[in-house]
N, CA, C and O atoms as a GROMACS GRO file, in nm:
protein
  312
    1UNK      N    1   8.810   8.922  11.837
    1UNK     CA    2   8.912   8.846  11.906
    1UNK      C    3   8.886   8.844  12.056
    1UNK      O    4   8.939   8.758  12.126
    2UNK      N    5   8.808   8.934  12.105
    2UNK     CA    6   8.769   8.938  12.246
    2UNK      C    7   8.889   8.932  12.339
    2UNK      O    8   8.898   8.845  12.426
    3UNK      N    9   8.978   9.023  12.320
    3UNK     CA   10   9.095   9.029  12.408
    3UNK      C   11   9.066   9.122  12.524
    3UNK      O   12   8.993   9.220  12.510
    4UNK      N   13   9.123   9.091  12.637
    4UNK     CA   14   9.108   9.181  12.752
    4UNK      C   15   9.205   9.298  12.734
    4UNK      O   16   9.286   9.299  12.641
    5UNK      N   17   9.198   9.395  12.823
    5UNK     CA   18   9.280   9.514  12.808
    5UNK      C   19   9.428   9.482  12.821
    5UNK      O   20   9.510   9.543  12.752
    6UNK      N   21   9.463   9.388  12.908
    6UNK     CA   22   9.605   9.358  12.926
    6UNK      C   23   9.659   9.277  12.809
    6UNK      O   24   9.776   9.291  12.774
    7UNK      N   25   9.577   9.192  12.748
    7UNK     CA   26   9.621   9.119  12.629
    7UNK      C   27   9.640   9.213  12.511
    7UNK      O   28   9.735   9.198  12.433
    8UNK      N   29   9.550   9.311  12.498
    8UNK     CA   30   9.564   9.409  12.392
    8UNK      C   31   9.688   9.496  12.413
    8UNK      O   32   9.757   9.529  12.317
    9UNK      N   33   9.716   9.531  12.537
    9UNK     CA   34   9.836   9.610  12.567
    9UNK      C   35   9.962   9.533  12.533
    9UNK      O   36  10.055   9.589  12.476
   10UNK      N   37   9.967   9.407  12.567
   10UNK     CA   38  10.084   9.323  12.536
   10UNK      C   39  10.099   9.310  12.384
   10UNK      O   40  10.211   9.316  12.333
   11UNK      N   41   9.988   9.291  12.313
   11UNK     CA   42   9.995   9.278  12.167
   11UNK      C   43  10.044   9.407  12.103
   11UNK      O   44  10.123   9.403  12.009
   12UNK      N   45  10.000   9.522  12.152
   12UNK     CA   46  10.044   9.650  12.099
   12UNK      C   47  10.192   9.672  12.126
   12UNK      O   48  10.265   9.716  12.037
   13UNK      N   49  10.236   9.643  12.246
   13UNK     CA   50  10.376   9.661  12.280
   13UNK      C   51  10.465   9.567  12.198
   13UNK      O   52  10.569   9.609  12.148
   14UNK      N   53  10.425   9.442  12.185
   14UNK     CA   54  10.503   9.346  12.107
   14UNK      C   55  10.509   9.388  11.960
   14UNK      O   56  10.614   9.378  11.897
   15UNK      N   57  10.397   9.433  11.904
   15UNK     CA   58  10.396   9.479  11.766
   15UNK      C   59  10.483   9.600  11.744
   15UNK      O   60  10.552   9.610  11.642
   16UNK      N   61  10.482   9.693  11.839
   16UNK     CA   62  10.567   9.811  11.828
   16UNK      C   63  10.714   9.776  11.838
   16UNK      O   64  10.797   9.836  11.769
   17UNK      N   65  10.748   9.681  11.923
   17UNK     CA   66  10.889   9.640  11.936
   17UNK      C   67  10.937   9.574  11.806
   17UNK      O   68  11.047   9.603  11.759
   18UNK      N   69  10.855   9.486  11.749
   18UNK     CA   70  10.893   9.419  11.624
   18UNK      C   71  10.907   9.521  11.511
   18UNK      O   72  11.004   9.516  11.436
   19UNK      N   73  10.812   9.614  11.500
   19UNK     CA   74  10.818   9.715  11.395
   19UNK      C   75  10.939   9.806  11.414
   19UNK      O   76  11.004   9.844  11.317
   20UNK      N   77  10.969   9.840  11.538
   20UNK     CA   78  11.083   9.927  11.566
   20UNK      C   79  11.214   9.859  11.529
   20UNK      O   80  11.303   9.924  11.474
   21UNK      N   81  11.227   9.731  11.557
   21UNK     CA   82  11.349   9.658  11.521
   21UNK      C   83  11.365   9.655  11.369
   21UNK      O   84  11.476   9.675  11.319
   22UNK      N   85  11.257   9.630  11.297
   22UNK     CA   86  11.265   9.626  11.150
   22UNK      C   87  11.298   9.763  11.091
   22UNK      O   88  11.373   9.770  10.994
   23UNK      N   89  11.243   9.869  11.146
   23UNK     CA   90  11.273  10.003  11.097
   23UNK      C   91  11.420  10.038  11.120
   23UNK      O   92  11.486  10.094  11.032
   24UNK      N   93  11.471  10.006  11.237
   24UNK     CA   94  11.612  10.034  11.266
   24UNK      C   95  11.704   9.952  11.177
   24UNK      O   96  11.804  10.003  11.128
   25UNK      N   97  11.670   9.824  11.155
   25UNK     CA   98  11.753   9.742  11.067
   25UNK      C   99  11.751   9.794  10.923
   25UNK      O  100  11.851   9.786  10.852
   26UNK      N  101  11.636   9.846  10.880
   26UNK     CA  102  11.625   9.899  10.745
   26UNK      C  103  11.703  10.029  10.729
   26UNK      O  104  11.750  10.058  10.619
   27UNK      N  105  11.718  10.107  10.833
   27UNK     CA  106  11.784  10.236  10.822
   27UNK      C  107  11.933  10.232  10.853
   27UNK      O  108  12.002  10.332  10.835
   28UNK      N  109  11.984  10.119  10.897
   28UNK     CA  110  12.125  10.112  10.934
   28UNK      C  111  12.218  10.136  10.816
   28UNK      O  112  12.319  10.204  10.830
   29UNK      N  113  12.186  10.079  10.699
   29UNK     CA  114  12.275  10.096  10.586
   29UNK      C  115  12.282  10.241  10.541
   29UNK      O  116  12.388  10.287  10.501
   30UNK      N  117  12.172  10.312  10.546
   30UNK     CA  118  12.174  10.454  10.511
   30UNK      C  119  12.249  10.537  10.613
   30UNK      O  120  12.320  10.631  10.577
   31UNK      N  121  12.234  10.503  10.740
   31UNK     CA  122  12.304  10.578  10.844
   31UNK      C  123  12.452  10.546  10.847
   31UNK      O  124  12.534  10.634  10.873
   32UNK      N  125  12.488  10.422  10.820
   32UNK     CA  126  12.628  10.383  10.827
   32UNK      C  127  12.708  10.433  10.707
   32UNK      O  128  12.819  10.484  10.723
   33UNK      N  129  12.651  10.419  10.587
   33UNK     CA  130  12.722  10.457  10.465
   33UNK      C  131  12.685  10.596  10.415
   33UNK      O  132  12.742  10.641  10.315
   34UNK      N  133  12.593  10.664  10.479
   34UNK     CA  134  12.549  10.799  10.443
   34UNK      C  135  12.498  10.805  10.300
   34UNK      O  136  12.534  10.895  10.224
   35UNK      N  137  12.414  10.711  10.265
   35UNK     CA  138  12.350  10.711  10.133
   35UNK      C  139  12.200  10.717  10.152
   35UNK      O  140  12.147  10.678  10.257
   36UNK      N  141  12.131  10.768  10.051
   36UNK     CA  142  11.987  10.786  10.059
   36UNK      C  143  11.908  10.665  10.013
   36UNK      O  144  11.964  10.563   9.973
   37UNK      N  145  11.778  10.680  10.019
   37UNK     CA  146  11.685  10.575   9.981
   37UNK      C  147  11.702  10.529   9.836
   37UNK      O  148  11.708  10.408   9.813
   38UNK      N  149  11.709  10.619   9.738
   38UNK     CA  150  11.722  10.573   9.599
   38UNK      C  151  11.851  10.497   9.572
   38UNK      O  152  11.851  10.403   9.492
   39UNK      N  153  11.960  10.534   9.636
   39UNK     CA  154  12.088  10.466   9.614
   39UNK      C  155  12.083  10.324   9.669
   39UNK      O  156  12.130  10.231   9.604
   40UNK      N  157  12.027  10.308   9.786
   40UNK     CA  158  12.015  10.175   9.844
   40UNK      C  159  11.923  10.088   9.759
   40UNK      O  160  11.950   9.970   9.739
   41UNK      N  161  11.815  10.146   9.709
   41UNK     CA  162  11.724  10.070   9.623
   41UNK      C  163  11.792  10.022   9.496
   41UNK      O  164  11.770   9.908   9.454
   42UNK      N  165  11.873  10.107   9.436
   42UNK     CA  166  11.939  10.066   9.312
   42UNK      C  167  12.040   9.955   9.337
   42UNK      O  168  12.062   9.870   9.251
   43UNK      N  169  12.101   9.956   9.454
   43UNK     CA  170  12.197   9.850   9.483
   43UNK      C  171  12.127   9.716   9.510
   43UNK      O  172  12.185   9.610   9.486
   44UNK      N  173  12.004   9.721   9.558
   44UNK     CA  174  11.930   9.598   9.588
   44UNK      C  175  11.848   9.551   9.468
   44UNK      O  176  11.854   9.433   9.431
   45UNK      N  177  11.772   9.642   9.406
   45UNK     CA  178  11.677   9.605   9.301
   45UNK      C  179  11.735   9.616   9.161
   45UNK      O  180  11.679   9.559   9.068
   46UNK      N  181  11.844   9.688   9.144
   46UNK     CA  182  11.896   9.711   9.009
   46UNK      C  183  11.841   9.840   8.953
   46UNK      O  184  11.756   9.906   9.014
   47UNK      N  185  11.889   9.876   8.836
   47UNK     CA  186  11.852  10.005   8.777
   47UNK      C  187  11.705  10.011   8.738
   47UNK      O  188  11.641  10.113   8.760
   48UNK      N  189  11.651   9.903   8.682
   48UNK     CA  190  11.512   9.906   8.637
   48UNK      C  191  11.418   9.851   8.743
   48UNK      O  192  11.300   9.888   8.744
   49UNK      N  193  11.463   9.765   8.830
   49UNK     CA  194  11.377   9.711   8.935
   49UNK      C  195  11.340   9.814   9.039
   49UNK      O  196  11.236   9.802   9.104
   50UNK      N  197  11.424   9.915   9.056
   50UNK     CA  198  11.395  10.018   9.155
   50UNK      C  199  11.276  10.105   9.115
   50UNK      O  200  11.222  10.177   9.199
   51UNK      N  201  11.236  10.100   8.987
   51UNK     CA  202  11.119  10.176   8.945
   51UNK      C  203  10.994  10.130   9.021
   51UNK      O  204  10.910  10.212   9.057
   52UNK      N  205  10.981  10.001   9.045
   52UNK     CA  206  10.867   9.950   9.120
   52UNK      C  207  10.863  10.009   9.260
   52UNK      O  208  10.757  10.052   9.307
   53UNK      N  209  10.977  10.012   9.327
   53UNK     CA  210  10.982  10.062   9.464
   53UNK      C  211  10.952  10.212   9.468
   53UNK      O  212  10.879  10.258   9.556
   54UNK      N  213  11.006  10.286   9.374
   54UNK     CA  214  10.985  10.431   9.373
   54UNK      C  215  10.839  10.464   9.341
   54UNK      O  216  10.781  10.551   9.405
   55UNK      N  217  10.778  10.396   9.243
   55UNK     CA  218  10.638  10.420   9.211
   55UNK      C  219  10.547  10.377   9.326
   55UNK      O  220  10.445  10.441   9.353
   56UNK      N  221  10.584  10.268   9.393
   56UNK     CA  222  10.507  10.224   9.508
   56UNK      C  223  10.510  10.331   9.618
   56UNK      O  224  10.408  10.358   9.681
   57UNK      N  225  10.625  10.389   9.640
   57UNK     CA  226  10.639  10.495   9.741
   57UNK      C  227  10.560  10.619   9.702
   57UNK      O  228  10.499  10.684   9.788
   58UNK      N  229  10.560  10.654   9.573
   58UNK     CA  230  10.486  10.770   9.526
   58UNK      C  231  10.336  10.749   9.546
   58UNK      O  232  10.268  10.837   9.599
   59UNK      N  233  10.284  10.633   9.503
   59UNK     CA  234  10.141  10.608   9.516
   59UNK      C  235  10.098  10.600   9.662
   59UNK      O  236   9.990  10.646   9.697
   60UNK      N  237  10.181  10.543   9.747
   60UNK     CA  238  10.148  10.536   9.888
   60UNK      C  239  10.142  10.676   9.950
   60UNK      O  240  10.054  10.703  10.031
   61UNK      N  241  10.234  10.764   9.912
   61UNK     CA  242  10.230  10.900   9.966
   61UNK      C  243  10.108  10.976   9.915
   61UNK      O  244  10.050  11.056   9.988
   62UNK      N  245  10.068  10.951   9.789
   62UNK     CA  246   9.947  11.016   9.737
   62UNK      C  247   9.825  10.968   9.814
   62UNK      O  248   9.739  11.049   9.850
   63UNK      N  249   9.817  10.838   9.840
   63UNK     CA  250   9.703  10.785   9.915
   63UNK      C  251   9.698  10.843  10.056
   63UNK      O  252   9.592  10.882  10.103
   64UNK      N  253   9.813  10.849  10.123
   64UNK     CA  254   9.816  10.904  10.257
   64UNK      C  255   9.781  11.052  10.259
   64UNK      O  256   9.707  11.098  10.346
   65UNK      N  257   9.834  11.127  10.163
   65UNK     CA  258   9.810  11.272  10.162
   65UNK      C  259   9.668  11.306  10.125
   65UNK      O  260   9.620  11.414  10.160
   66UNK      N  261   9.598  11.220  10.054
   66UNK     CA  262   9.460  11.250  10.018
   66UNK      C  263   9.359  11.189  10.115
   66UNK      O  264   9.251  11.246  10.133
   67UNK      N  265   9.391  11.078  10.177
   67UNK     CA  266   9.292  11.013  10.263
   67UNK      C  267   9.288  11.073  10.403
   67UNK      O  268   9.180  11.086  10.460
   68UNK      N  269   9.400  11.109  10.460
   68UNK     CA  270   9.403  11.159  10.597
   68UNK      C  271   9.327  11.292  10.611
   68UNK      O  272   9.244  11.303  10.701
   69UNK      N  273   9.350  11.393  10.525
   69UNK     CA  274   9.271  11.516  10.542
   69UNK      C  275   9.122  11.496  10.517
   69UNK      O  276   9.038  11.557  10.583
   70UNK      N  277   9.088  11.410  10.421
   70UNK     CA  278   8.945  11.390  10.395
   70UNK      C  279   8.878  11.316  10.511
   70UNK      O  280   8.763  11.347  10.545
   71UNK      N  281   8.946  11.221  10.571
   71UNK     CA  282   8.889  11.153  10.688
   71UNK      C  283   8.878  11.248  10.806
   71UNK      O  284   8.780  11.243  10.881
   72UNK      N  285   8.977  11.333  10.824
   72UNK     CA  286   8.971  11.431  10.932
   72UNK      C  287   8.853  11.525  10.911
   72UNK      O  288   8.780  11.554  11.006
   73UNK      N  289   8.834  11.574  10.790
   73UNK     CA  290   8.721  11.660  10.758
   73UNK      C  291   8.589  11.588  10.782
   73UNK      O  292   8.495  11.646  10.836
   74UNK      N  293   8.583  11.462  10.743
   74UNK     CA  294   8.461  11.384  10.759
   74UNK      C  295   8.424  11.369  10.908
   74UNK      O  296   8.309  11.388  10.946
   75UNK      N  297   8.524  11.333  10.991
   75UNK     CA  298   8.495  11.310  11.132
   75UNK      C  299   8.471  11.439  11.211
   75UNK      O  300   8.399  11.440  11.311
   76UNK      N  301   8.532  11.548  11.166
   76UNK     CA  302   8.511  11.674  11.237
   76UNK      C  303   8.375  11.735  11.209
   76UNK      O  304   8.312  11.792  11.298
   77UNK      N  305   8.329  11.722  11.085
   77UNK     CA  306   8.209  11.794  11.045
   77UNK      C  307   8.088  11.704  11.018
   77UNK      O  308   7.989  11.751  10.961
   78UNK      N  309   8.094  11.579  11.057
   78UNK     CA  310   7.977  11.494  11.037
   78UNK      C  311   7.901  11.471  11.167
   78UNK      O  312   7.799  11.402  11.167
   0.00000   0.00000   0.00000
């Protein structure tokens, strides 16, 4: 993309602001009504549809927990 340093800085700041707004909007219902992630999922996806979201979260955590230490080991000792 050949961006200069100031264009890259603006892109990073804008991306962080957009992501921060979405994270706050996603967490408002849990903070306001004091309910957890599974309860909110069941209200949105239904009893059986929430299985997709929960399995997606499980697999994502497995990927993160296995890839980050192995990459750290690779970069430290290679």
